[in-house]
Backbone as XML, in Angstrom:
<?xml version="1.0"?>
<chain id="A" units="angstrom">
  <residue number="1" name="MET">
    <atom name="N" x="112.289" y="198.477" z="201.844"/>
    <atom name="CA" x="113.628" y="198.405" z="201.287"/>
    <atom name="C" x="114.434" y="199.585" z="201.803"/>
  </residue>
  <residue number="2" name="THR">
    <atom name="N" x="115.683" y="199.302" z="202.034"/>
    <atom name="CA" x="116.565" y="200.365" z="202.510"/>
    <atom name="C" x="117.194" y="201.060" z="201.313"/>
  </residue>
  <residue number="3" name="LEU">
    <atom name="N" x="117.786" y="202.195" z="201.584"/>
    <atom name="CA" x="118.419" y="202.988" z="200.525"/>
    <atom name="C" x="119.533" y="202.214" z="199.824"/>
  </residue>
  <residue number="4" name="PRO">
    <atom name="N" x="120.416" y="201.494" z="200.517"/>
    <atom name="CA" x="121.456" y="200.728" z="199.807"/>
    <atom name="C" x="120.863" y="199.643" z="198.897"/>
  </residue>
  <residue number="5" name="GLN">
    <atom name="N" x="119.753" y="199.028" z="199.303"/>
    <atom name="CA" x="119.131" y="198.012" z="198.452"/>
    <atom name="C" x="118.546" y="198.648" z="197.187"/>
  </residue>
  <residue number="6" name="ILE">
    <atom name="N" x="117.916" y="199.792" z="197.355"/>
    <atom name="CA" x="117.351" y="200.499" z="196.196"/>
    <atom name="C" x="118.455" y="200.911" z="195.235"/>
  </residue>
  <residue number="7" name="LEU">
    <atom name="N" x="119.568" y="201.430" z="195.766"/>
    <atom name="CA" x="120.697" y="201.817" z="194.914"/>
    <atom name="C" x="121.294" y="200.605" z="194.215"/>
  </residue>
  <residue number="8" name="GLY">
    <atom name="N" x="121.333" y="199.465" z="194.888"/>
    <atom name="CA" x="121.846" y="198.236" z="194.278"/>
    <atom name="C" x="120.981" y="197.787" z="193.110"/>
  </residue>
  <residue number="9" name="VAL">
    <atom name="N" x="119.671" y="197.834" z="193.304"/>
    <atom name="CA" x="118.744" y="197.448" z="192.233"/>
    <atom name="C" x="118.859" y="198.418" z="191.057"/>
  </residue>
  <residue number="10" name="LEU">
    <atom name="N" x="118.934" y="199.721" z="191.353"/>
    <atom name="CA" x="119.060" y="200.714" z="190.278"/>
    <atom name="C" x="120.367" y="200.554" z="189.511"/>
  </residue>
  <residue number="11" name="SER">
    <atom name="N" x="121.453" y="200.265" z="190.222"/>
    <atom name="CA" x="122.734" y="200.073" z="189.526"/>
    <atom name="C" x="122.696" y="198.817" z="188.663"/>
  </residue>
  <residue number="12" name="MET">
    <atom name="N" x="122.015" y="197.770" z="189.128"/>
    <atom name="CA" x="121.886" y="196.553" z="188.328"/>
    <atom name="C" x="121.060" y="196.830" z="187.072"/>
  </residue>
  <residue number="13" name="LEU">
    <atom name="N" x="119.978" y="197.565" z="187.200"/>
    <atom name="CA" x="119.164" y="197.933" z="186.038"/>
    <atom name="C" x="119.954" y="198.804" z="185.060"/>
  </residue>
  <residue number="14" name="ALA">
    <atom name="N" x="120.751" y="199.719" z="185.582"/>
    <atom name="CA" x="121.575" y="200.571" z="184.725"/>
    <atom name="C" x="122.596" y="199.732" z="183.962"/>
  </residue>
  <residue number="15" name="ALA">
    <atom name="N" x="123.186" y="198.732" z="184.630"/>
    <atom name="CA" x="124.166" y="197.869" z="183.964"/>
    <atom name="C" x="123.507" y="197.053" z="182.851"/>
  </residue>
  <residue number="16" name="VAL">
    <atom name="N" x="122.330" y="196.514" z="183.112"/>
    <atom name="CA" x="121.614" y="195.740" z="182.084"/>
    <atom name="C" x="121.247" y="196.643" z="180.910"/>
  </residue>
  <residue number="17" name="LEU">
    <atom name="N" x="120.771" y="197.838" z="181.199"/>
    <atom name="CA" x="120.424" y="198.787" z="180.150"/>
    <atom name="C" x="121.652" y="199.160" z="179.313"/>
  </residue>
  <residue number="18" name="LEU">
    <atom name="N" x="122.786" y="199.350" z="179.965"/>
    <atom name="CA" x="124.018" y="199.674" z="179.254"/>
    <atom name="C" x="124.435" y="198.533" z="178.318"/>
  </residue>
  <residue number="19" name="VAL">
    <atom name="N" x="124.315" y="197.291" z="178.776"/>
    <atom name="CA" x="124.651" y="196.141" z="177.935"/>
    <atom name="C" x="123.709" y="196.068" z="176.726"/>
  </residue>
  <residue number="20" name="LEU">
    <atom name="N" x="122.409" y="196.286" z="176.947"/>
    <atom name="CA" x="121.456" y="196.245" z="175.843"/>
    <atom name="C" x="121.718" y="197.343" z="174.811"/>
  </residue>
  <residue number="21" name="VAL">
    <atom name="N" x="122.016" y="198.543" z="175.279"/>
    <atom name="CA" x="122.319" y="199.649" z="174.360"/>
    <atom name="C" x="123.598" y="199.351" z="173.583"/>
  </residue>
  <residue number="22" name="GLY">
    <atom name="N" x="124.599" y="198.792" z="174.248"/>
    <atom name="CA" x="125.844" y="198.424" z="173.567"/>
    <atom name="C" x="125.619" y="197.350" z="172.520"/>
  </residue>
  <residue number="23" name="ALA">
    <atom name="N" x="124.815" y="196.345" z="172.845"/>
    <atom name="CA" x="124.522" y="195.283" z="171.882"/>
    <atom name="C" x="123.770" y="195.838" z="170.675"/>
  </residue>
  <residue number="24" name="TYR">
    <atom name="N" x="122.820" y="196.734" z="170.924"/>
    <atom name="CA" x="122.068" y="197.346" z="169.828"/>
    <atom name="C" x="123.005" y="198.161" z="168.922"/>
  </residue>
  <residue number="25" name="ALA">
    <atom name="N" x="123.866" y="198.958" z="169.540"/>
    <atom name="CA" x="124.793" y="199.777" z="168.749"/>
    <atom name="C" x="125.743" y="198.902" z="167.935"/>
  </residue>
  <residue number="26" name="PHE">
    <atom name="N" x="126.227" y="197.816" z="168.525"/>
    <atom name="CA" x="127.145" y="196.938" z="167.800"/>
    <atom name="C" x="126.448" y="196.257" z="166.627"/>
  </residue>
  <residue number="27" name="THR">
    <atom name="N" x="125.221" y="195.757" z="166.824"/>
    <atom name="CA" x="124.542" y="195.084" z="165.723"/>
    <atom name="C" x="124.219" y="196.042" z="164.583"/>
  </residue>
  <residue number="28" name="ARG">
    <atom name="N" x="123.904" y="197.282" z="164.892"/>
    <atom name="CA" x="123.669" y="198.265" z="163.827"/>
    <atom name="C" x="124.965" y="198.527" z="163.064"/>
  </residue>
  <residue number="29" name="TRP">
    <atom name="N" x="126.072" y="198.664" z="163.793"/>
    <atom name="CA" x="127.364" y="198.882" z="163.143"/>
    <atom name="C" x="127.748" y="197.670" z="162.308"/>
  </residue>
  <residue number="30" name="ALA">
    <atom name="N" x="127.609" y="196.476" z="162.865"/>
    <atom name="CA" x="127.989" y="195.255" z="162.156"/>
    <atom name="C" x="127.120" y="195.050" z="160.913"/>
  </residue>
  <residue number="31" name="GLY">
    <atom name="N" x="125.841" y="195.350" z="161.012"/>
    <atom name="CA" x="124.955" y="195.200" z="159.867"/>
    <atom name="C" x="125.336" y="196.111" z="158.720"/>
  </residue>
  <residue number="32" name="LYS">
    <atom name="N" x="125.793" y="197.311" z="159.021"/>
    <atom name="CA" x="126.178" y="198.256" z="157.970"/>
    <atom name="C" x="127.569" y="197.971" z="157.423"/>
  </residue>
  <residue number="33" name="ASN">
    <atom name="N" x="128.493" y="197.541" z="158.284"/>
    <atom name="CA" x="129.888" y="197.423" z="157.878"/>
    <atom name="C" x="130.340" y="196.016" z="157.539"/>
  </residue>
  <residue number="34" name="LEU">
    <atom name="N" x="129.640" y="195.000" z="157.984"/>
    <atom name="CA" x="130.096" y="193.636" z="157.745"/>
    <atom name="C" x="129.232" y="192.865" z="156.767"/>
  </residue>
  <residue number="35" name="ALA">
    <atom name="N" x="127.947" y="193.103" z="156.733"/>
    <atom name="CA" x="127.032" y="192.272" z="155.938"/>
    <atom name="C" x="127.274" y="192.398" z="154.438"/>
  </residue>
  <residue number="36" name="GLY">
    <atom name="N" x="127.643" y="193.552" z="153.955"/>
    <atom name="CA" x="127.803" y="193.751" z="152.516"/>
    <atom name="C" x="128.845" y="192.858" z="151.895"/>
  </residue>
  <residue number="37" name="GLY">
    <atom name="N" x="129.865" y="192.457" z="152.649"/>
    <atom name="CA" x="130.906" y="191.602" z="152.108"/>
    <atom name="C" x="130.513" y="190.146" z="152.030"/>
  </residue>
  <residue number="38" name="PHE">
    <atom name="N" x="129.447" y="189.739" z="152.686"/>
    <atom name="CA" x="129.102" y="188.334" z="152.754"/>
    <atom name="C" x="127.833" y="187.970" z="152.013"/>
  </residue>
  <residue number="39" name="THR">
    <atom name="N" x="126.963" y="188.894" z="151.754"/>
    <atom name="CA" x="125.713" y="188.549" z="151.099"/>
    <atom name="C" x="125.488" y="189.442" z="149.897"/>
  </residue>
  <residue number="40" name="GLY">
    <atom name="N" x="125.123" y="188.837" z="148.793"/>
    <atom name="CA" x="124.787" y="189.612" z="147.618"/>
    <atom name="C" x="123.358" y="190.103" z="147.660"/>
  </residue>
  <residue number="41" name="VAL">
    <atom name="N" x="122.526" y="189.500" z="148.496"/>
    <atom name="CA" x="121.119" y="189.880" z="148.544"/>
    <atom name="C" x="120.938" y="191.206" z="149.266"/>
  </residue>
  <residue number="42" name="LEU">
    <atom name="N" x="121.646" y="191.403" z="150.376"/>
    <atom name="CA" x="121.435" y="192.584" z="151.198"/>
    <atom name="C" x="122.259" y="193.783" z="150.756"/>
  </residue>
  <residue number="43" name="GLY">
    <atom name="N" x="123.368" y="193.557" z="150.110"/>
    <atom name="CA" x="124.220" y="194.677" z="149.748"/>
    <atom name="C" x="124.739" y="194.536" z="148.338"/>
  </residue>
  <residue number="44" name="GLY">
    <atom name="N" x="125.421" y="195.545" z="147.853"/>
    <atom name="CA" x="126.021" y="195.494" z="146.539"/>
    <atom name="C" x="125.045" y="195.879" z="145.446"/>
  </residue>
  <residue number="45" name="SER">
    <atom name="N" x="125.484" y="195.649" z="144.212"/>
    <atom name="CA" x="124.697" y="196.073" z="143.055"/>
    <atom name="C" x="123.674" y="195.042" z="142.621"/>
  </residue>
  <residue number="46" name="GLY">
    <atom name="N" x="123.743" y="193.837" z="143.159"/>
    <atom name="CA" x="122.805" y="192.800" z="142.771"/>
    <atom name="C" x="123.286" y="191.953" z="141.610"/>
  </residue>
  <residue number="47" name="ARG">
    <atom name="N" x="124.456" y="192.262" z="141.045"/>
    <atom name="CA" x="124.978" y="191.470" z="139.938"/>
    <atom name="C" x="125.671" y="190.205" z="140.424"/>
  </residue>
  <residue number="48" name="ILE">
    <atom name="N" x="126.091" y="190.200" z="141.688"/>
    <atom name="CA" x="126.685" y="189.015" z="142.298"/>
    <atom name="C" x="125.809" y="188.643" z="143.491"/>
  </residue>
  <residue number="49" name="GLU">
    <atom name="N" x="125.401" y="187.377" z="143.526"/>
    <atom name="CA" x="124.483" y="186.949" z="144.576"/>
    <atom name="C" x="124.852" y="185.545" z="145.046"/>
  </residue>
  <residue number="50" name="VAL">
    <atom name="N" x="124.967" y="185.362" z="146.363"/>
    <atom name="CA" x="125.177" y="184.042" z="146.935"/>
    <atom name="C" x="123.811" y="183.380" z="147.045"/>
  </residue>
  <residue number="51" name="LEU">
    <atom name="N" x="123.593" y="182.328" z="146.263"/>
    <atom name="CA" x="122.290" y="181.677" z="146.230"/>
    <atom name="C" x="122.136" y="180.632" z="147.323"/>
  </residue>
  <residue number="52" name="ASP">
    <atom name="N" x="123.229" y="179.958" z="147.669"/>
    <atom name="CA" x="123.170" y="178.935" z="148.706"/>
    <atom name="C" x="124.571" y="178.717" z="149.249"/>
  </residue>
  <residue number="53" name="ARG">
    <atom name="N" x="124.621" y="178.254" z="150.491"/>
    <atom name="CA" x="125.898" y="177.944" z="151.108"/>
    <atom name="C" x="125.718" y="176.759" z="152.026"/>
  </residue>
  <residue number="54" name="ALA">
    <atom name="N" x="126.774" y="175.956" z="152.128"/>
    <atom name="CA" x="126.752" y="174.799" z="153.030"/>
    <atom name="C" x="128.112" y="174.728" z="153.716"/>
  </residue>
  <residue number="55" name="SER">
    <atom name="N" x="128.068" y="174.535" z="155.011"/>
    <atom name="CA" x="129.300" y="174.413" z="155.780"/>
    <atom name="C" x="129.816" y="172.991" z="155.670"/>
  </residue>
  <residue number="56" name="LEU">
    <atom name="N" x="131.085" y="172.855" z="155.314"/>
    <atom name="CA" x="131.700" y="171.536" z="155.186"/>
    <atom name="C" x="132.575" y="171.203" z="156.390"/>
  </residue>
  <residue number="57" name="GLY">
    <atom name="N" x="132.871" y="172.168" z="157.183"/>
    <atom name="CA" x="133.735" y="171.983" z="158.345"/>
    <atom name="C" x="134.155" y="173.344" z="158.853"/>
  </residue>
  <residue number="58" name="LYS">
    <atom name="N" x="135.102" y="173.331" z="159.757"/>
    <atom name="CA" x="135.571" y="174.595" z="160.320"/>
    <atom name="C" x="136.206" y="175.454" z="159.226"/>
  </residue>
  <residue number="59" name="ASP">
    <atom name="N" x="135.655" y="176.631" z="159.010"/>
    <atom name="CA" x="136.159" y="177.603" z="158.026"/>
    <atom name="C" x="136.135" y="177.091" z="156.590"/>
  </residue>
  <residue number="60" name="GLN">
    <atom name="N" x="135.251" y="176.145" z="156.277"/>
    <atom name="CA" x="135.143" y="175.631" z="154.914"/>
    <atom name="C" x="133.686" y="175.707" z="154.472"/>
  </residue>
  <residue number="61" name="LEU">
    <atom name="N" x="133.461" y="176.338" z="153.319"/>
    <atom name="CA" x="132.102" y="176.512" z="152.799"/>
    <atom name="C" x="132.036" y="176.060" z="151.349"/>
  </residue>
  <residue number="62" name="LEU">
    <atom name="N" x="130.872" y="175.596" z="150.976"/>
    <atom name="CA" x="130.544" y="175.321" z="149.594"/>
    <atom name="C" x="129.495" y="176.355" z="149.213"/>
  </residue>
  <residue number="63" name="LEU">
    <atom name="N" x="129.731" y="177.120" z="148.130"/>
    <atom name="CA" x="128.861" y="178.230" z="147.752"/>
    <atom name="C" x="128.354" y="178.065" z="146.328"/>
  </residue>
  <residue number="64" name="VAL">
    <atom name="N" x="127.103" y="178.401" z="146.117"/>
    <atom name="CA" x="126.553" y="178.534" z="144.772"/>
    <atom name="C" x="126.336" y="180.030" z="144.566"/>
  </residue>
  <residue number="65" name="VAL">
    <atom name="N" x="127.004" y="180.580" z="143.552"/>
    <atom name="CA" x="127.012" y="182.023" z="143.325"/>
    <atom name="C" x="126.524" y="182.316" z="141.923"/>
  </residue>
  <residue number="66" name="ARG">
    <atom name="N" x="125.695" y="183.359" z="141.813"/>
    <atom name="CA" x="125.293" y="183.869" z="140.503"/>
    <atom name="C" x="126.063" y="185.149" z="140.262"/>
  </residue>
  <residue number="67" name="ALA">
    <atom name="N" x="126.820" y="185.181" z="139.199"/>
    <atom name="CA" x="127.580" y="186.372" z="138.812"/>
    <atom name="C" x="127.117" y="186.755" z="137.412"/>
  </residue>
  <residue number="68" name="GLY">
    <atom name="N" x="126.263" y="187.763" z="137.341"/>
    <atom name="CA" x="125.670" y="188.128" z="136.062"/>
    <atom name="C" x="124.762" y="187.011" z="135.596"/>
  </residue>
  <residue number="69" name="GLN">
    <atom name="N" x="125.067" y="186.408" z="134.442"/>
    <atom name="CA" x="124.281" y="185.292" z="133.915"/>
    <atom name="C" x="124.962" y="183.954" z="134.162"/>
  </residue>
  <residue number="70" name="ARG">
    <atom name="N" x="126.079" y="183.953" z="134.868"/>
    <atom name="CA" x="126.831" y="182.723" z="135.131"/>
    <atom name="C" x="126.549" y="182.218" z="136.540"/>
  </residue>
  <residue number="71" name="TYR">
    <atom name="N" x="126.535" y="180.901" z="136.687"/>
    <atom name="CA" x="126.343" y="180.257" z="137.979"/>
    <atom name="C" x="127.594" y="179.456" z="138.295"/>
  </residue>
  <residue number="72" name="LEU">
    <atom name="N" x="128.154" y="179.677" z="139.486"/>
    <atom name="CA" x="129.417" y="179.062" z="139.860"/>
    <atom name="C" x="129.280" y="178.280" z="141.156"/>
  </residue>
  <residue number="73" name="LEU">
    <atom name="N" x="129.970" y="177.146" z="141.232"/>
    <atom name="CA" x="130.078" y="176.375" z="142.460"/>
    <atom name="C" x="131.482" y="176.631" z="142.997"/>
  </residue>
  <residue number="74" name="LEU">
    <atom name="N" x="131.555" y="177.262" z="144.173"/>
    <atom name="CA" x="132.835" y="177.670" z="144.740"/>
    <atom name="C" x="133.093" y="176.972" z="146.059"/>
  </residue>
  <residue number="75" name="GLY">
    <atom name="N" x="134.356" y="176.705" z="146.320"/>
    <atom name="CA" x="134.779" y="176.204" z="147.621"/>
    <atom name="C" x="135.546" y="177.309" z="148.312"/>
  </residue>
  <residue number="76" name="SER">
    <atom name="N" x="135.203" y="177.573" z="149.562"/>
    <atom name="CA" x="135.862" y="178.626" z="150.324"/>
    <atom name="C" x="136.538" y="178.014" z="151.528"/>
  </residue>
  <residue number="77" name="ALA">
    <atom name="N" x="137.821" y="178.315" z="151.701"/>
    <atom name="CA" x="138.610" y="177.821" z="152.826"/>
    <atom name="C" x="139.530" y="178.951" z="153.271"/>
  </residue>
  <residue number="78" name="PRO">
    <atom name="N" x="140.201" y="178.802" z="154.400"/>
    <atom name="CA" x="141.083" y="179.876" z="154.873"/>
    <atom name="C" x="142.169" y="180.276" z="153.869"/>
  </residue>
  <residue number="79" name="ASN">
    <atom name="N" x="142.586" y="179.349" z="153.015"/>
    <atom name="CA" x="143.644" y="179.690" z="152.057"/>
    <atom name="C" x="143.120" y="180.309" z="150.772"/>
  </residue>
  <residue number="80" name="GLY">
    <atom name="N" x="141.789" y="180.472" z="150.644"/>
    <atom name="CA" x="141.252" y="181.149" z="149.469"/>
    <atom name="C" x="139.970" y="180.529" z="148.963"/>
  </residue>
  <residue number="81" name="VAL">
    <atom name="N" x="139.542" y="181.012" z="147.785"/>
    <atom name="CA" x="138.321" y="180.546" z="147.142"/>
    <atom name="C" x="138.718" y="179.807" z="145.869"/>
  </residue>
  <residue number="82" name="THR">
    <atom name="N" x="138.088" y="178.648" z="145.648"/>
    <atom name="CA" x="138.408" y="177.817" z="144.487"/>
    <atom name="C" x="137.160" y="177.597" z="143.656"/>
  </residue>
  <residue number="83" name="LEU">
    <atom name="N" x="137.290" y="177.752" z="142.345"/>
    <atom name="CA" x="136.192" y="177.445" z="141.433"/>
    <atom name="C" x="136.131" y="175.937" z="141.277"/>
  </residue>
  <residue number="84" name="LEU">
    <atom name="N" x="135.050" y="175.323" z="141.724"/>
    <atom name="CA" x="134.896" y="173.875" z="141.614"/>
    <atom name="C" x="134.215" y="173.489" z="140.310"/>
  </residue>
  <residue number="85" name="ALA">
    <atom name="N" x="133.224" y="174.276" z="139.895"/>
    <atom name="CA" x="132.525" y="173.985" z="138.639"/>
    <atom name="C" x="131.734" y="175.210" z="138.216"/>
  </residue>
  <residue number="86" name="GLU">
    <atom name="N" x="131.538" y="175.320" z="136.914"/>
    <atom name="CA" x="130.606" y="176.323" z="136.401"/>
    <atom name="C" x="129.338" y="175.575" z="136.036"/>
  </residue>
  <residue number="87" name="LEU">
    <atom name="N" x="128.233" y="175.987" z="136.605"/>
    <atom name="CA" x="126.964" y="175.307" z="136.396"/>
    <atom name="C" x="126.313" y="175.799" z="135.114"/>
  </residue>
  <residue number="88" name="THR">
    <atom name="N" x="125.545" y="174.936" z="134.504"/>
    <atom name="CA" x="124.781" y="175.357" z="133.331"/>
    <atom name="C" x="123.660" y="176.285" z="133.787"/>
  </residue>
  <residue number="89" name="GLN">
    <atom name="N" x="123.060" y="176.978" z="132.824"/>
    <atom name="CA" x="121.950" y="177.873" z="133.135"/>
    <atom name="C" x="120.821" y="177.101" z="133.816"/>
  </residue>
  <residue number="90" name="GLU">
    <atom name="N" x="120.539" y="175.910" z="133.306"/>
    <atom name="CA" x="119.462" y="175.082" z="133.865"/>
    <atom name="C" x="119.776" y="174.661" z="135.303"/>
  </residue>
  <residue number="91" name="GLU">
    <atom name="N" x="121.016" y="174.243" z="135.568"/>
    <atom name="CA" x="121.407" y="173.869" z="136.934"/>
    <atom name="C" x="121.351" y="175.063" z="137.871"/>
  </residue>
  <residue number="92" name="GLY">
    <atom name="N" x="121.776" y="176.208" z="137.383"/>
    <atom name="CA" x="121.767" y="177.411" z="138.209"/>
    <atom name="C" x="120.370" y="177.874" z="138.558"/>
  </residue>
  <residue number="93" name="GLU">
    <atom name="N" x="119.429" y="177.676" z="137.651"/>
    <atom name="CA" x="118.049" y="178.085" z="137.904"/>
    <atom name="C" x="117.433" y="177.307" z="139.069"/>
  </residue>
  <residue number="94" name="ASN">
    <atom name="N" x="117.972" y="176.128" z="139.368"/>
    <atom name="CA" x="117.451" y="175.336" z="140.487"/>
    <atom name="C" x="117.664" y="176.031" z="141.829"/>
  </residue>
  <residue number="95" name="TRP">
    <atom name="N" x="118.579" y="176.988" z="141.890"/>
    <atom name="CA" x="118.867" y="177.683" z="143.141"/>
    <atom name="C" x="118.130" y="179.017" z="143.251"/>
  </residue>
  <residue number="96" name="LYS">
    <atom name="N" x="117.287" y="179.322" z="142.309"/>
    <atom name="CA" x="116.509" y="180.558" z="142.426"/>
    <atom name="C" x="115.623" y="180.469" z="143.652"/>
  </residue>
  <residue number="97" name="LEU">
    <atom name="N" x="115.258" y="181.624" z="144.197"/>
    <atom name="CA" x="114.408" y="181.653" z="145.381"/>
    <atom name="C" x="113.059" y="181.014" z="145.079"/>
  </residue>
  <residue number="98" name="PRO">
    <atom name="N" x="112.537" y="180.211" z="146.014"/>
    <atom name="CA" x="111.227" y="179.606" z="145.781"/>
    <atom name="C" x="110.125" y="180.658" z="145.831"/>
  </residue>
  <residue number="99" name="ALA">
    <atom name="N" x="108.987" y="180.316" z="145.283"/>
    <atom name="CA" x="107.838" y="181.231" z="145.318"/>
    <atom name="C" x="107.438" y="181.467" z="146.773"/>
  </residue>
  <residue number="100" name="PRO">
    <atom name="N" x="106.929" y="182.649" z="147.088"/>
    <atom name="CA" x="106.537" y="182.940" z="148.472"/>
    <atom name="C" x="105.512" y="181.931" z="148.983"/>
  </residue>
  <residue number="101" name="ARG">
    <atom name="N" x="105.695" y="181.504" z="150.227"/>
    <atom name="CA" x="104.770" y="180.551" z="150.827"/>
    <atom name="C" x="103.490" y="181.255" z="151.239"/>
  </residue>
  <residue number="102" name="THR">
    <atom name="N" x="102.405" y="180.513" z="151.172"/>
    <atom name="CA" x="101.119" y="181.067" z="151.584"/>
    <atom name="C" x="100.507" y="180.174" z="152.652"/>
  </residue>
  <residue number="103" name="ASP">
    <atom name="N" x="99.640" y="180.756" z="153.476"/>
    <atom name="CA" x="98.931" y="179.959" z="154.479"/>
    <atom name="C" x="97.634" y="179.433" z="153.879"/>
  </residue>
  <residue number="104" name="GLN">
    <atom name="N" x="96.791" y="178.846" z="154.698"/>
    <atom name="CA" x="95.562" y="178.220" z="154.209"/>
    <atom name="C" x="94.583" y="179.222" z="153.605"/>
  </residue>
  <residue number="105" name="THR">
    <atom name="N" x="94.654" y="180.463" z="154.044"/>
    <atom name="CA" x="93.739" y="181.472" z="153.519"/>
    <atom name="C" x="94.259" y="182.118" z="152.236"/>
  </residue>
  <residue number="106" name="GLY">
    <atom name="N" x="95.473" y="181.753" z="151.812"/>
    <atom name="CA" x="96.057" y="182.333" z="150.614"/>
    <atom name="C" x="96.913" y="183.558" z="150.897"/>
  </residue>
  <residue number="107" name="LYS">
    <atom name="N" x="96.994" y="183.979" z="152.152"/>
    <atom name="CA" x="97.811" y="185.138" z="152.514"/>
    <atom name="C" x="99.286" y="184.722" z="152.537"/>
  </residue>
  <residue number="108" name="GLN">
    <atom name="N" x="100.146" y="185.547" z="151.936"/>
    <atom name="CA" x="101.563" y="185.220" z="151.873"/>
    <atom name="C" x="102.241" y="185.436" z="153.221"/>
  </residue>
  <residue number="109" name="PHE">
    <atom name="N" x="103.166" y="184.512" z="153.541"/>
    <atom name="CA" x="104.010" y="184.705" z="154.705"/>
    <atom name="C" x="105.015" y="185.801" z="154.375"/>
  </residue>
  <residue number="110" name="PRO">
    <atom name="N" x="105.462" y="186.566" z="155.364"/>
    <atom name="CA" x="106.445" y="187.612" z="155.080"/>
    <atom name="C" x="107.756" y="187.011" z="154.569"/>
  </residue>
  <residue number="111" name="ASP">
    <atom name="N" x="108.348" y="187.631" z="153.570"/>
    <atom name="CA" x="109.635" y="187.215" z="153.035"/>
    <atom name="C" x="110.726" y="187.869" z="153.879"/>
  </residue>
  <residue number="112" name="PHE">
    <atom name="N" x="111.516" y="187.049" z="154.577"/>
    <atom name="CA" x="112.531" y="187.572" z="155.496"/>
    <atom name="C" x="113.545" y="188.452" z="154.769"/>
  </residue>
  <residue number="113" name="ARG">
    <atom name="N" x="113.992" y="188.016" z="153.600"/>
    <atom name="CA" x="114.990" y="188.812" z="152.871"/>
    <atom name="C" x="114.423" y="190.174" z="152.469"/>
  </residue>
  <residue number="114" name="ALA">
    <atom name="N" x="113.166" y="190.181" z="152.026"/>
    <atom name="CA" x="112.545" y="191.451" z="151.634"/>
    <atom name="C" x="112.381" y="192.354" z="152.853"/>
  </residue>
  <residue number="115" name="LEU">
    <atom name="N" x="112.006" y="191.779" z="153.988"/>
    <atom name="CA" x="111.883" y="192.583" z="155.206"/>
    <atom name="C" x="113.226" y="193.183" z="155.595"/>
  </residue>
  <residue number="116" name="MET">
    <atom name="N" x="114.290" y="192.396" z="155.522"/>
    <atom name="CA" x="115.622" y="192.911" z="155.870"/>
    <atom name="C" x="116.043" y="194.002" z="154.906"/>
  </residue>
  <residue number="117" name="ARG">
    <atom name="N" x="115.765" y="193.841" z="153.615"/>
    <atom name="CA" x="116.098" y="194.880" z="152.648"/>
    <atom name="C" x="115.393" y="196.190" z="152.976"/>
  </residue>
  <residue number="118" name="ARG">
    <atom name="N" x="114.078" y="196.087" z="153.319"/>
    <atom name="CA" x="113.319" y="197.288" z="153.660"/>
    <atom name="C" x="113.889" y="197.956" z="154.911"/>
  </residue>
  <residue number="119" name="LEU">
    <atom name="N" x="114.271" y="197.160" z="155.906"/>
    <atom name="CA" x="114.841" y="197.734" z="157.128"/>
    <atom name="C" x="116.158" y="198.439" z="156.841"/>
  </residue>
  <residue number="120" name="ARG">
    <atom name="N" x="116.988" y="197.859" z="155.991"/>
    <atom name="CA" x="118.274" y="198.484" z="155.653"/>
    <atom name="C" x="118.070" y="199.780" z="154.876"/>
  </residue>
  <residue number="121" name="GLU">
    <atom name="N" x="117.048" y="199.824" z="154.014"/>
    <atom name="CA" x="116.796" y="201.017" z="153.199"/>
    <atom name="C" x="116.273" y="202.177" z="154.033"/>
  </residue>
  <residue number="122" name="LYS">
    <atom name="N" x="115.664" y="201.897" z="155.191"/>
    <atom name="CA" x="115.137" y="202.960" z="156.047"/>
    <atom name="C" x="116.253" y="203.799" z="156.655"/>
  </residue>
  <residue number="123" name="ASP">
    <atom name="N" x="117.440" y="203.209" z="156.836"/>
    <atom name="CA" x="118.554" y="203.925" z="157.486"/>
    <atom name="C" x="119.190" y="204.940" z="156.603"/>
  </residue>
</chain>
């Protein structure tokens, strides 16, 4: 290989490394600054929690939210959030997290939400 070819390969590697470092820095920033507004599980005091969400179309969501002891069915659209129904305690309990899954040996699969919480607490 000639010197210009070696420099070309090194510059390409440097560019890829720069993109990877930038992506890593952005995801760390976004995780700290953006996630808290969208999920009750990862951020906040834990008194408000988004239990489930379903996309109905572009910029339209259907949300099941637990606020204290109340369970709410909300519609979210670009023009705002609308209370569609207040669920009974029994209906709201249907959205609680399922029991951890286990494999054939009885060992539990890792809980993704718990892993993410632990990773956020390390920072």
